[in-house]
C-alpha positions in Angstrom: -1.2 -8.6 1.7 -2.6 -11.7 3.4 -2.6 -15.3 2.2 -5.8 -17.2 2.8 -5.5 -20.6 4.4 -7.9 -23.4 3.7 -9.8 -22.7 6.9 -10.7 -19.2 5.5 -13.3 -20.7 3.2 -16.9 -21.6 2.7 -15.9 -23.1 -0.7 -14.4 -26.6 -0.8 -11.0 -26.3 -2.4 -8.7 -28.6 -4.2 -4.9 -28.3 -4.2 -4.7 -27.2 -0.6 -1.3 -28.8 -0.1 0.0 -27.0 -3.3 -1.4 -23.7 -2.2 0.2 -24.1 1.2 3.5 -24.8 -0.4 3.1 -21.7 -2.6 2.3 -19.6 0.5 5.5 -20.8 2.1 7.4 -19.6 -0.9 5.7 -16.2 -0.7 6.6 -16.0 3.0 10.2 -16.6 2.0 10.1 -14.1 -0.8 10.4 -16.8 -3.5 8.0 -15.3 -6.0 9.2 -17.5 -8.9 8.8 -20.7 -6.8 5.3 -19.6 -5.8 4.3 -18.9 -9.4 5.6 -22.3 -10.5 3.3 -23.9 -8.1 0.3 -21.7 -8.7 0.0 -21.5 -12.5 -0.6 -25.3 -12.9 -3.3 -25.1 -10.2 -5.4 -22.5 -12.0 -4.9 -24.4 -15.3 -6.3 -27.5 -13.7 -8.9 -25.8 -11.5 -10.1 -22.4 -12.9 -12.3 -21.9 -9.8 -9.4 -22.2 -7.3 -10.0 -19.0 -5.3 -7.1 -19.5 -3.0 -4.6 -19.8 -5.9 -6.0 -16.6 -7.5 -5.5 -14.7 -4.2 -1.9 -16.0 -4.0 -1.2 -14.9 -7.6 -2.6 -11.5 -6.7 -0.1 -11.3 -3.9 2.7 -12.0 -6.4 1.4 -9.2 -8.6 1.1 -6.8 -5.7 4.7 -7.6 -4.6 5.8 -6.9 -8.2 3.8 -3.6 -8.2 1.6 -4.9 -11.0 -1.3 -3.2 -9.3 -4.0 -3.8 -12.0 -3.1 -7.5 -12.2 -3.3 -7.8 -8.5 -6.7 -6.1 -8.5 -8.0 -8.6 -11.2 -6.7 -11.6 -9.3 -8.2 -10.6 -5.9 -11.5 -9.7 -7.5 -11.6 -13.1 -9.3 -10.8 -14.9 -6.0 -13.5 -12.9 -4.2 -16.2 -13.6 -6.8 -15.5 -17.3 -6.4 -15.3 -17.2 -2.6 -16.6 -13.9 -1.2 -16.5 -15.4 2.3 -12.7 -15.2 2.5 -11.9 -12.3 4.8 -8.2 -12.1 3.8 -9.1 -12.0 0.1 -11.7 -9.3 0.7 -9.2 -7.2 2.6 -6.6 -7.6 -0.2 -9.2 -6.6 -2.8 -10.1 -3.5 -0.7 -6.4 -2.5 -0.6 -6.0 -2.9 -4.3 -9.2 -0.9 -4.9 -7.8 1.9 -2.8 -4.4 1.8 -4.6 -6.1 2.1 -8.0 -9.0 4.4 -6.9 -11.5 1.8 -8.0 -13.6 1.3 -4.8 -16.9 1.9 -6.7 -16.2 -1.4 -8.6 -15.9 -3.5 -5.4 -19.0 -2.4 -3.5 -21.2 -5.1 -5.1 -18.5 -7.7 -4.3 -18.5 -6.6 -0.6 -22.3 -6.9 -0.5 -21.9 -10.5 -1.7 -19.2 -11.1 0.8 -21.4 -9.8 3.6 -24.2 -12.1 2.5 -21.8 -15.0 2.4 -20.1 -14.2 5.7 -22.4 -12.0 7.8 -20.4 -12.8 11.0 -17.3 -11.1 9.7 -16.8 -7.8 11.4 -14.0 -6.8 9.0 -16.2 -7.2 5.9 -19.1 -5.4 7.6 -16.9 -2.4 8.6 -15.4 -2.1 5.0 -18.9 -2.4 3.4 -20.3 0.3 5.6 -17.3 2.6 4.9 -17.8 2.1 1.2 -21.5 3.0 1.5 -21.0 5.9 3.8 -17.9 7.5 2.5 -17.8 7.0 -1.3 -14.8 8.7 -2.8 -14.0 10.4 0.5 -12.6 7.0 1.6 -9.4 7.9 -0.4 -8.6 10.3 2.4 -8.9 7.6 5.1 -5.9 6.4 7.2 -6.1 3.0 5.4 -5.9 4.7 2.0 -3.0 6.8 3.0 -1.1 3.7 4.2 -1.8 1.8 1.0 -0.9 4.8 -1.2 -2.1 5.7 -4.6 -0.8 4.3 -7.9 0.5 7.0 -10.1 2.5 6.0 -13.2 4.3 9.4 -13.2 5.5 8.9 -9.6 6.8 5.4 -10.5 8.6 6.9 -13.5 10.2 9.5 -11.3 11.2 6.9 -8.8 13.0 4.9 -11.5 14.9 8.1 -12.5 15.8 8.6 -8.9 17.1 5.0 -8.5 19.2 5.4 -11.6 20.7 8.6 -10.4 19.0 10.8 -12.9 18.2 13.6 -10.4 17.2 16.2 -12.9 14.7 13.9 -14.8 13.3 12.8 -11.5 12.9 16.4 -10.2 11.3 17.4 -13.5 8.8 14.5 -13.3 7.9 15.1 -9.7 7.3 18.8 -10.4 5.0 18.0 -13.3 2.9 15.8 -11.0 2.4 18.7 -8.5 1.8 21.2 -11.3 -0.6 19.2 -13.4 -2.3 16.9 -10.8 -2.2 19.0 -7.7 -0.2 18.6 -4.5 1.0 15.0 -4.0 2.7 13.6 -1.0 4.9 11.3 -3.0 6.0 14.1 -5.3 7.0 16.3 -2.4 8.8 13.4 -0.8 10.6 12.6 -4.0 11.7 16.3 -4.5 13.0 16.1 -0.9 15.1 13.1 -1.7 16.5 14.9 -4.8 17.3 17.9 -2.6 19.0 15.7 0.0 21.2 14.1 -2.6 22.1 17.6 -3.9 23.1 18.5 -0.3 20.3 21.1 -0.1 19.3 19.9 3.3 17.1 22.9 4.3 15.1 22.4 1.1 14.9 18.7 1.7 13.6 19.2 5.3 10.9 21.6 4.1 9.8 19.3 1.3 9.6 16.3 3.6 7.4 18.3 6.0 5.1 19.1 3.0 4.9 15.5 2.1 4.0 14.5 5.7 1.3 17.1 5.8 -0.4 15.4 2.9 0.3 11.9 4.2 1.0 11.8 7.9 1.2 8.0 8.2 4.1 7.2 5.9 7.0 6.1 8.1 9.6 6.4 5.4 9.0 10.1 5.2 9.6 10.6 8.9 12.9 8.8 8.6 13.8 11.1 5.7 12.8 14.0 7.9 15.2 12.8 10.6 18.1 12.5 8.1 17.5 16.0 6.8 17.1 17.4 10.3 20.4 16.0 11.4 22.2 17.7 8.4 20.6 21.1 8.8 20.2 21.4 12.6 16.4 21.2 12.6 16.0 18.3 15.1 13.7 20.2 17.5 11.4 21.1 14.5 11.5 17.5 13.3 10.4 16.3 16.7 7.6 18.9 16.8 6.3 17.7 13.4 6.2 14.1 14.6 4.5 15.0 17.9 1.9 17.1 16.2 0.8 14.3 13.9 1.2 11.5 16.5 -1.7 13.1 18.4 -4.0 12.6 15.4 -2.5 9.4 14.0 -1.4 7.0 16.8 -0.5 4.4 14.2 2.9 6.2 13.8 3.8 5.7 17.5 6.3 3.0 16.5 8.6 5.7 15.3 8.9 7.2 18.8 12.3 5.5 19.5 13.7 7.0 16.4 12.8 10.5 17.6 13.7 9.9 21.2 17.2 8.9 20.0 17.7 12.4 18.6 17.9 13.7 22.2 16.6 17.1 23.4 
């Protein structure tokens, strides 16, 4: 998520110093401090696009996806020329599978900022791809909000492995194959010391989402435990050819040796 400085605007803004202070809080992970600065801004200036963008970042960080979408959209409607805000809105739309709602906003943004290559590229992708955009590399990186997955993750965090496994299985059975569900099942298997099963499940997750770095790290951990290091490296190299974005993981795989 990107904060939007005062320079990223075709709309004259008030409270620039306050927004800058809030953005410094966000950079330091101080969400409460940022909120304490931002709430009074929007109370005094309901058209402060920059504050709404920053509140959207707080919501995104807290995984309040719908709130983040609403804040980014409100910011964009006030100042569609802000590239950072438009990119944040695009990511939120991908997360919630709501790209159809933002197409008109991107058309306004392109009219307001025709020189922006980023806005033009996203607008063209929205027009050309429609719902197929959810299979794009960007969408895979952002991920999809699924309340069942978040429920399963909470069970996992609390050590309730059976409840987590049950919930992940329901996702796959009732909604179709899901990268996050396979990955979660892999984590459950790993905790249960069923390392071969964990390895296979992590591979299935990677097949559905080849750009999730966490899943490759899980794959490495399972491979070490079950002696499948050559296979893990082969999986990585296969997807690296198609998705260069994962090249940053190369040192992790090189460290595994031959």
